[in-house]
C-alpha positions as CSV (number, residue, x, y, z in Angstrom):
1,Q,-20.6,1.4,1.0
2,V,-17.0,1.6,2.0
3,Q,-14.6,0.5,-0.6
4,L,-10.9,0.4,-1.2
5,V,-10.1,-0.9,-4.7
6,E,-6.5,-1.6,-5.7
7,S,-5.3,-1.8,-9.3
8,G,-2.2,-1.6,-11.4
9,G,-0.6,-5.0,-10.6
10,G,0.7,-7.4,-13.2
11,L,3.7,-9.3,-14.5
12,V,6.9,-7.3,-14.7
13,Q,10.6,-8.2,-15.3
14,P,13.2,-7.6,-12.6
15,G,14.3,-4.0,-12.7
16,G,11.0,-2.9,-14.0
17,S,8.3,-0.6,-12.6
18,L,4.7,-0.5,-11.8
19,R,2.3,2.0,-10.3
20,L,-0.4,0.7,-8.0
21,S,-3.5,2.7,-7.2
22,C,-5.8,2.5,-4.2
23,A,-9.2,4.2,-4.9
24,A,-11.3,5.0,-1.9
25,S,-15.1,5.5,-1.7
26,G,-17.8,5.5,0.9
27,F,-15.9,7.3,3.6
28,S,-14.2,10.7,4.1
29,F,-10.9,10.0,2.5
30,A,-9.4,13.3,3.7
31,Y,-9.6,12.1,7.3
32,Y,-7.9,8.8,6.8
33,S,-4.2,7.8,6.5
34,I,-3.5,5.0,4.1
35,A,-1.1,2.1,4.3
36,W,0.1,-0.5,1.7
37,F,0.7,-4.0,2.8
38,R,1.8,-7.1,0.8
39,Q,1.7,-10.8,1.3
40,P,4.2,-12.9,-0.6
41,P,3.1,-16.4,-1.6
42,G,3.2,-18.7,1.4
43,K,4.4,-16.0,3.8
44,E,2.9,-13.6,6.3
45,R,1.7,-10.1,5.6
46,E,4.3,-7.3,5.5
47,G,3.9,-3.6,6.0
48,V,5.2,-1.7,3.0
49,S,4.5,2.0,3.3
50,C,2.0,4.5,4.7
51,I,1.1,8.2,4.3
52,S,-0.5,10.6,6.7
53,N,-3.7,12.5,5.8
54,V,-2.6,15.4,8.0
55,D,0.8,16.5,6.7
56,G,1.7,13.9,4.1
57,S,4.3,12.2,6.2
58,T,5.4,8.9,4.8
59,Y,7.1,5.8,6.1
60,Y,8.7,2.9,4.2
61,A,9.8,-0.5,5.2
62,D,13.6,-0.9,4.9
63,S,13.1,-3.5,2.2
64,V,11.5,-1.0,-0.2
65,K,13.1,2.3,0.9
66,G,14.6,4.1,-2.1
67,R,12.6,2.0,-4.6
68,F,9.0,2.6,-3.7
69,T,7.2,6.0,-3.4
70,I,3.8,6.5,-1.9
71,S,1.6,9.6,-2.7
72,R,-2.0,10.6,-2.4
73,D,-4.4,12.7,-4.6
74,G,-7.1,14.2,-2.5
75,A,-9.1,15.3,-5.6
76,K,-9.3,11.7,-6.7
77,D,-9.5,10.0,-3.3
78,T,-6.7,7.8,-4.4
79,V,-3.3,6.7,-3.0
80,Y,-0.6,5.6,-5.3
81,L,2.4,3.3,-4.7
82,Q,5.2,3.7,-7.4
83,L,7.3,0.5,-7.5
84,N,10.7,0.9,-9.2
85,S,13.7,-1.4,-9.5
86,L,11.5,-4.4,-8.8
87,K,13.0,-7.6,-7.5
88,S,11.7,-11.1,-7.5
89,E,11.2,-10.9,-3.8
90,D,8.7,-8.1,-4.3
91,T,6.3,-10.6,-5.8
92,A,3.2,-10.5,-3.6
93,L,-0.5,-9.6,-3.3
94,Y,-0.5,-5.9,-2.5
95,Y,-3.4,-4.3,-0.7
96,C,-4.2,-1.0,0.9
97,A,-5.9,-0.2,4.1
98,A,-7.2,2.9,5.8
99,S,-7.3,4.3,9.4
100,A,-8.5,7.5,10.8
101,N,-5.6,7.4,13.3
102,F,-2.1,7.7,11.9
103,V,-0.6,6.3,15.0
104,N,-2.6,3.1,14.4
105,T,-1.5,3.1,10.8
106,M,2.2,3.3,11.9
107,L,1.5,0.5,14.4
108,A,-0.1,-1.6,11.7
109,I,2.9,-1.2,9.4
110,Q,5.3,-2.3,12.1
111,D,2.9,-5.1,13.4
112,P,1.2,-6.2,10.2
113,Q,-0.4,-9.2,11.8
114,G,-2.5,-6.9,14.0
115,N,-5.9,-5.5,13.2
116,S,-5.6,-1.8,13.8
117,M,-6.7,-0.7,10.3
118,E,-10.3,0.1,9.8
119,Y,-10.9,-0.6,6.1
120,W,-9.1,-3.1,3.8
121,G,-9.0,-3.6,0.0
122,K,-8.9,-7.0,-1.6
123,G,-5.5,-6.6,-3.3
124,T,-3.7,-6.5,-6.6
125,L,-1.1,-9.1,-7.6
126,V,2.4,-8.1,-8.5
127,T,4.6,-10.8,-10.1
128,V,8.2,-10.0,-10.8
129,S,9.7,-12.6,-13.0
130,S,11.8,-12.9,-16.1
């Protein structure tokens, strides 16, 4: 059974940090690139970041560049998203998705309303508030 399970969300004050995890199972993680998306309350889904399974190449949306860091641990079949210097506008449901084609992953990040990712998690909620 294919699963992507996100964890690590919670309530944090502005300027704080969180580390989100995306644990994969049921498919060959090494052959899949992973992307993080988020959906703020009442808004459309946004592409946040992605990481290639081939060479570790990464991409970040302008809104998070310099504050978020994506990484992957092949031994644990897990991708992490480190969130630093959090702002209230980072409040959203964060979820990860997988694709065996990094081109599709990049397309999905840039067109997050599309459906080019193969597997999706259910999300973890991040709330940034004082």
